[in-house]
PASEBA-1860 file (N, C-alpha, C; in nm, 3 decimals):
! residues 82
1> MSKGLEHC> -0.801/1.003/1.223/-0.873/0.936/1.319/-0.956/1.060/1.387 ~ -0.838/1.181/1.374/-0.906/1.283/1.480/-1.014/1.356/1.359 ~ -1.028/1.326/1.225/-1.145/1.375/1.158/-1.263/1.255/1.145 ~ -1.245/1.186/1.171/-1.333/1.080/1.277/-1.372/0.985/1.102 ~ -1.257/0.958/1.025/-1.240/0.881/0.897/-1.191/0.755/0.963 ~ -1.233/0.652/0.853/-1.206/0.527/0.878/-1.070/0.472/0.825 ~ -1.053/0.540/0.710/-0.924/0.524/0.625/-0.829/0.639/0.625 ~ -0.722/0.656/0.611/-0.592/0.718/0.525/-0.650/0.816/0.407
9> YACEVQEC> -0.712/0.713/0.309/-0.716/0.750/0.214/-0.841/0.827/0.176 ~ -0.930/0.795/0.274/-1.048/0.890/0.284/-1.019/1.028/0.247 ~ -0.896/1.077/0.349/-0.894/1.196/0.362/-0.835/1.265/0.244 ~ -0.869/1.398/0.224/-0.850/1.543/0.105/-0.680/1.556/0.112 ~ -0.649/1.541/0.257/-0.494/1.630/0.279/-0.411/1.476/0.146 ~ -0.347/1.563/0.034/-0.243/1.472/0.011/-0.140/1.450/0.015 ~ -0.052/1.387/-0.018/0.075/1.369/0.052/0.081/1.379/0.173 ~ 0.009/1.328/0.287/0.053/1.335/0.445/0.116/1.212/0.466
17> RKGMLGKI> 0.210/1.228/0.570/0.347/1.166/0.618/0.336/1.145/0.745 ~ 0.140/1.175/0.791/0.199/1.163/0.986/0.201/1.011/1.045 ~ 0.222/0.964/1.120/0.213/0.840/1.208/0.330/0.727/1.060 ~ 0.217/0.640/1.055/0.249/0.500/1.002/0.298/0.544/0.849 ~ 0.216/0.671/0.806/0.225/0.731/0.675/0.393/0.755/0.600 ~ 0.465/0.760/0.686/0.581/0.793/0.754/0.722/0.703/0.645 ~ 0.606/0.590/0.654/0.720/0.482/0.623/0.656/0.458/0.452 ~ 0.706/0.387/0.376/0.665/0.385/0.232/0.559/0.290/0.227
25> KPYAFTEF> 0.574/0.165/0.245/0.461/0.083/0.268/0.313/0.113/0.280 ~ 0.333/0.156/0.409/0.184/0.241/0.459/0.103/0.364/0.362 ~ 0.198/0.399/0.367/0.175/0.545/0.266/0.159/0.526/0.101 ~ 0.229/0.398/0.028/0.176/0.355/-0.085/0.057/0.275/-0.100 ~ 0.015/0.155/0.024/-0.107/0.133/0.020/-0.177/0.200/0.029 ~ -0.228/0.320/0.100/-0.294/0.421/0.098/-0.325/0.487/0.011 ~ -0.203/0.546/-0.105/-0.205/0.634/-0.217/-0.266/0.518/-0.319 ~ -0.247/0.404/-0.281/-0.288/0.280/-0.360/-0.468/0.301/-0.401
33> ARRYTEDF> -0.487/0.297/-0.276/-0.663/0.273/-0.213/-0.716/0.377/-0.255 ~ -0.650/0.475/-0.254/-0.700/0.659/-0.295/-0.743/0.668/-0.436 ~ -0.626/0.651/-0.548/-0.648/0.640/-0.616/-0.733/0.525/-0.735 ~ -0.695/0.414/-0.677/-0.757/0.289/-0.726/-0.914/0.198/-0.666 ~ -0.927/0.245/-0.503/-0.995/0.193/-0.434/-0.969/0.076/-0.383 ~ -0.990/0.099/-0.277/-0.992/-0.056/-0.173/-1.034/-0.160/-0.247 ~ -1.145/-0.179/-0.283/-1.127/-0.324/-0.353/-1.057/-0.362/-0.450 ~ -0.983/-0.268/-0.543/-0.929/-0.297/-0.629/-0.766/-0.362/-0.557
41> LLDCLSRN> -0.772/-0.278/-0.461/-0.599/-0.325/-0.390/-0.588/-0.431/-0.311 ~ -0.740/-0.487/-0.290/-0.767/-0.628/-0.182/-0.767/-0.694/-0.323 ~ -0.825/-0.679/-0.404/-0.799/-0.811/-0.527/-0.674/-0.814/-0.577 ~ -0.563/-0.717/-0.598/-0.441/-0.685/-0.647/-0.371/-0.809/-0.531 ~ -0.404/-0.773/-0.423/-0.308/-0.832/-0.330/-0.362/-0.959/-0.332 ~ -0.472/-1.014/-0.310/-0.504/-1.137/-0.341/-0.450/-1.207/-0.441 ~ -0.441/-1.168/-0.593/-0.386/-1.242/-0.740/-0.252/-1.231/-0.695 ~ -0.192/-1.105/-0.612/-0.047/-1.130/-0.602/0.012/-1.223/-0.493
49> KKMGIVYH> -0.041/-1.265/-0.421/-0.058/-1.383/-0.293/-0.053/-1.503/-0.400 ~ -0.143/-1.511/-0.458/-0.181/-1.654/-0.571/-0.036/-1.652/-0.630 ~ 0.016/-1.564/-0.684/0.162/-1.561/-0.797/0.273/-1.576/-0.690 ~ 0.279/-1.622/-0.533/0.372/-1.634/-0.467/0.434/-1.495/-0.407 ~ 0.332/-1.355/-0.397/0.454/-1.263/-0.340/0.443/-1.236/-0.203 ~ 0.441/-1.224/-0.077/0.465/-1.257/0.035/0.475/-1.089/0.131 ~ 0.379/-1.070/0.195/0.305/-0.956/0.239/0.412/-0.954/0.378 ~ 0.438/-1.054/0.421/0.502/-1.126/0.574/0.629/-1.202/0.543
57> REGILGDY> 0.677/-1.173/0.488/0.841/-1.298/0.494/0.907/-1.326/0.557 ~ 0.976/-1.218/0.657/1.059/-1.213/0.782/0.981/-1.115/0.889 ~ 0.953/-1.175/0.997/0.870/-1.085/1.098/0.755/-0.987/1.076 ~ 0.781/-0.851/1.021/0.703/-0.755/0.925/0.745/-0.714/0.809 ~ 0.844/-0.771/0.794/0.905/-0.733/0.652/0.888/-0.838/0.514 ~ 0.802/-0.791/0.412/0.786/-0.869/0.294/0.844/-0.870/0.152 ~ 0.798/-0.887/0.038/0.847/-0.883/-0.105/0.784/-0.709/-0.096 ~ 0.679/-0.630/0.007/0.679/-0.518/-0.059/0.704/-0.456/0.042
65> DDFDDVEE> 0.831/-0.444/0.108/0.926/-0.383/0.143/1.055/-0.318/0.084 ~ 1.075/-0.397/0.004/1.240/-0.410/-0.093/1.215/-0.248/-0.171 ~ 1.149/-0.158/-0.168/1.117/-0.056/-0.205/1.175/0.102/-0.187 ~ 1.219/0.188/-0.242/1.243/0.309/-0.212/1.154/0.396/-0.283 ~ 1.093/0.401/-0.404/1.003/0.455/-0.470/0.890/0.445/-0.436 ~ 0.748/0.523/-0.376/0.650/0.501/-0.375/0.553/0.459/-0.505 ~ 0.623/0.510/-0.634/0.543/0.501/-0.767/0.559/0.360/-0.793 ~ 0.695/0.321/-0.810/0.779/0.165/-0.805/0.683/0.045/-0.740
73> LIQYIKEG> 0.648/0.124/-0.587/0.567/-0.012/-0.539/0.449/0.003/-0.557 ~ 0.349/0.125/-0.535/0.244/0.115/-0.643/0.228/-0.004/-0.785 ~ 0.311/0.031/-0.888/0.313/-0.038/-0.964/0.315/-0.182/-0.982 ~ 0.418/-0.197/-0.844/0.443/-0.336/-0.801/0.320/-0.399/-0.748 ~ 0.209/-0.341/-0.684/0.124/-0.384/-0.619/-0.005/-0.425/-0.758 ~ -0.013/-0.323/-0.862/-0.052/-0.322/-0.980/-0.078/-0.427/-1.027 ~ 0.076/-0.461/-1.092/0.101/-0.572/-1.176/0.134/-0.683/-1.111 ~ 0.204/-0.679/-1.006/0.236/-0.822/-0.971/0.397/-0.853/-1.000
81> KR> 0.469/-0.725/-1.056/0.612/-0.812/-1.143/0.678/-0.637/-1.144 ~ 0.816/-0.674/-1.105/0.900/-0.558/-1.099/0.952/-0.523/-1.232
END
């Protein structure tokens, strides 16, 4: 926000873990958009939802929260399978 950017993925700082990016899910989603574009991220999320992958299942937790590794989560977003 202090840089006047609309999205964290637009920032040139790699591996930033400030604020919400300290959590794996927001960080992985940001990194995914940085690598592959926001449109591709949204396409993947839409496809995954149709396949039954849930963003919020219990409160704020869902299928994207059961990861300890950023790269594994990025692959899950991209492929829709573990």
